[in-house]
KETORDO-697202 format. One record per residue (C-alpha): residue in three letters; x, y, z. Coordinates in nm, 3 decimals. Layout:
! KETORDO-697202
ALA  X  Y  Z
...
END
This chain:
! KETORDO-697202
MET  -10.370  -3.711  3.109
ASN  -10.569  -3.447  2.954
ALA  -10.763  -3.457  2.626
TYR  -10.470  -3.328  2.430
ASP  -10.238  -3.587  2.577
ILE  -10.480  -3.863  2.483
ALA  -10.526  -3.734  2.123
ARG  -10.145  -3.715  2.098
GLU  -10.099  -4.072  2.212
GLU  -10.377  -4.187  1.973
ARG  -10.187  -4.000  1.693
ILE  -9.862  -4.159  1.796
GLU  -10.021  -4.509  1.770
ALA  -10.164  -4.435  1.439
LEU  -9.835  -4.314  1.307
SER  -9.659  -4.619  1.441
ARG  -9.913  -4.845  1.252
LEU  -9.851  -4.632  0.925
LEU  -9.484  -4.648  0.979
SER  -9.502  -5.037  1.004
SER  -9.720  -5.046  0.683
ALA  -9.475  -4.825  0.493
HIS  -9.187  -5.046  0.607
GLU  -9.360  -5.363  0.503
ALA  -9.436  -5.208  0.156
GLY  -9.070  -5.103  0.128
ASP  -9.160  -4.733  0.076
ARG  -8.856  -4.557  0.217
GLU  -8.973  -4.214  0.120
GLU  -9.306  -4.257  0.296
MET  -9.118  -4.401  0.600
ARG  -8.906  -4.097  0.617
ARG  -9.205  -3.863  0.601
ILE  -9.408  -4.064  0.854
TYR  -9.108  -4.103  1.092
GLU  -9.060  -3.727  1.105
GLU  -9.435  -3.690  1.207
PHE  -9.392  -3.958  1.468
ARG  -9.086  -3.809  1.594
ALA  -9.237  -3.454  1.638
ALA  -9.543  -3.617  1.810
VAL  -9.322  -3.812  2.054
LEU  -9.111  -3.493  2.135
ALA  -9.429  -3.288  2.188
ARG  -9.531  -3.498  2.480
SER  -9.617  -3.304  2.783
PRO  -9.412  -3.351  3.110
GLU  -9.722  -3.504  3.274
GLN  -9.744  -3.745  2.974
MET  -9.382  -3.836  3.017
ALA  -9.413  -3.893  3.395
LEU  -9.702  -4.128  3.340
LEU  -9.536  -4.328  3.068
GLU  -9.212  -4.360  3.280
HIS  -9.426  -4.477  3.578
GLN  -9.618  -4.731  3.353
MET  -9.263  -4.862  3.226
PHE  -9.130  -4.888  3.579
VAL  -9.441  -5.094  3.677
ARG  -9.392  -5.327  3.395
ILE  -9.034  -5.369  3.473
ALA  -9.109  -5.437  3.843
GLU  -9.379  -5.689  3.751
ALA  -9.147  -5.875  3.509
ASP  -8.864  -5.881  3.770
HIS  -9.119  -6.008  4.028
GLY  -9.232  -6.290  3.809
ARG  -8.892  -6.426  3.755
END
């Protein structure tokens, strides 16, 4: 991943935490606002980012299946 991809993933993680906090506080308007930012950041992932995330997911699935 390049520096932009890393920064985007850090932003996605930060937005996820903010979304959880807004949910816990019951602030629906803030949840909507943050979700739109979160969604845009996720949809802006590069093809390389998506390929890496998919690979990591497949590895986790394989490890979980192997551990059964």
